[in-house]
N, C-alpha and C positions, 0 to 999 in steps of 0.2 A: 155749401159755398163753392161755386165754380173757380177755377183758376183765374179767369178773366175778372171776376169781381174782386177776387184776392189782389190781383195786380192793381187794379184800379184803387182800391182802398190803400195799398202800400205807396202808390204814387202820390195820392192826396196827402198821406201822413208825411212823405218826404217834402212835398211843397209846403205844408203847414209849418214843418220844422225850419225850412229855408227862410220863409216869411218871418218866423219867430226870431230868427238871428238878425235879420235885416232890421227888425223893428227895435230889438234890444240886443246889440252886439255885445254888450257888457254882462250878459247872463250866460255863464258858463255851462249850465245844465243843458241849454239848447244845443250847444255844440256836441256835448257828450251824448245826448240823445240821438241827434242825427248821424254822429259817427258810429254809434252802436248799431243804428238801424242799417246803415250802409254795410257794416261788418256782417250782419245777419243775412243781408241780401247778396253777399259775397262780392260787393263792389269795393274790394280792398284798397285799390289805389286812391279812390275818392275819399274813402274813409281816413286813410293815412294822411292825405293831403290836408283834410279838414282838421283832424286832431293836431297836427303840426301847425297849422295856421293859427289854432286857438291858443296853443302853447305859446306861440309868438306874441300873442296879445296879453295873456295873463302872467307869463313869467316876468316880464319886465316890471310889472305892477307888484310882483311878490305875493300875488294872491294864492296862498298855499292850498286853501281848500279846492280851488279850480285846478291848480296845478296836479294835485293828487289824483282828482277824479279823471282828468285828461290823460294822465300817465297810466292810469289803471285801464281806461278805455284802450290805449295804444297796446298795453300788455295783452289784453284780450284779443286785439286784432292780430297781434303777431303770433299768438298761440294757435288762432284759427288757421293761419297759413304755415304753421310748423316752424317758424323762426325762433327756436328755443332760446338762443343765446340773447336775442333782443328781448325776449319775455322776461328773462331772469334780470336783465339789466334794469328794466322798467319797474318790475315788481318791487325790486330791492329799493327803490328810490321812494316808496310810498310810506309816508309817516302818518297818515290819517287813521285814528284808532277804528272807526267804522269799517274801514276797508282792509284793515290788517288780516282778519280771519280769511277773507277771500284771497288776499295776495299770498299769504303763507300756504293755502291749499294749492293755489295755481303754480307757486315755486315748487312745491313737493311733486305736482304732476309733471312739471317741466323737467325736473332731474329725473323722474322716472322714465321720461322720453329719451333722456340721454343715457340711460341705464346706470345712472349714478345713485344707486339705491340708498346708500348711507346718508347722502345729503337730503334725499327724499324722506327718509324717516325723520331726520333732524327738523326739517321744515314742517312736516306732517304732525310731529309731536307739538311743536309751538302752535300750530293751528287748533289742535285738539284741546290744548289749555283754553283757547279763546272760545271754541265751539265744541263742547264735549260730546254733544248729542248729534253731531253732523254725520250722516253716514258716508258722505263722499270722502270726508277726511279719514274715517276708520278704513274705507275701502283701499285708499292710497297706502295707508300704513299696512294694512294686510297684504297688499299686492306687493310692497317693497320687501316686507319680512319673508314672503314666499319666495321672491327672486333671490334673497340672500340666504335661503336655506334656514331661516329662523322660524321653524314651523309652530313652536308652541305660541309665541306672541302673534303670529299670524291667525292661528286658530281663535285666540281671544278676541282679535279685532273683528274677525268674521262673525263669531257668535253675537258679538255685541250689536252688529247690524241686523243679523236675521231675527233677533228678538223682536224687533219692531218692523222689519222690512223683509219678511220671508219671500217676497215676490221678486227679488233680485236675481236674475239668472246668473250674472257674473260672480256674485258672492256665493251662491249655492254651488257653482261649478268650482271655484277656487277653494271653497270649503272642502269640497270632495277631495281634491288634490292633496290638501293639507292632511286630511284623515288618512288617505293612502299612504303618504310619506311618514306618518306616525304609526302606521300599522293598526289603525283603527277601522271600523266599519265605514265605508265611503259611498256605497252603491246609491243609498237614498238621496244623497245630495246631488249626485250626477243625474239621477232620474228626475229630480225636481228641476234642474237646469235645463234638461232636455224638453220637458213638458212646458216650462216657461217661455224658452226662446230657442227653437230648434236650430235656426241659423247660427246663432251665437255658439250653440253646442258643436254643431258640425265644424265651424271655423276653429274651434278650440280643441277638437278631439285629439289632435296630435300630441297635445301637451299631457294627455293621460298616458300615451304610449312612451313619452319622454320620461316621465316620472318612474314608470315601470321598469324602463331600461335601467334608469340610475339605481333604483333600488336592488335590481338584480346584480348590477356590478358591485355595489356596496356589500351585498349578501356573499357574492363570490370572493371578494377580498377578505371579508371577515373569516370565511372558512379556511383560507389558505394557512 
């Protein structure tokens, strides 16, 4: 499919959703769908305007289902543009049980972006209770534990993912770092990561040197 065809289809979809809102202004899903599409198209200003307008319609009615979904959409939008504090504010307001798992995962990822890894672990564990087989949640927990220097739990989370999703370069790479930190064989994990995604591997290579340097320093202190 050419870019022109894709663009035309996208424009049609936007037009259809705008019409759907005009025809049924009391259906909150249409606002959410259009806002989410505009977010994916990186038309952030219009997406924000639409979500805010929709909240202005449904909040006075006390329509909790609509409010939850629209705030979830706003949280996703702010996550896309890196406004992490706004992300946290909106996801924390979500009470809908169906959206809770996603909200806790996004909160965990947001706290990771802020380098507040203990909070990331707390939200990640809550998300994992709701969705124990979700590899994205296990990844956030593994990455947060790795950043905190808690290598054994990180290893468990990464192994949990690799059991079912061995094709994840980020998991293979970080599992290699954990193995290195624990003094275990690590080369096979890094080789896998390199084969799966060379770009990712090259961008992350500095972290191997950082871990090696840290381990050498610790070893030096231990010998004194």
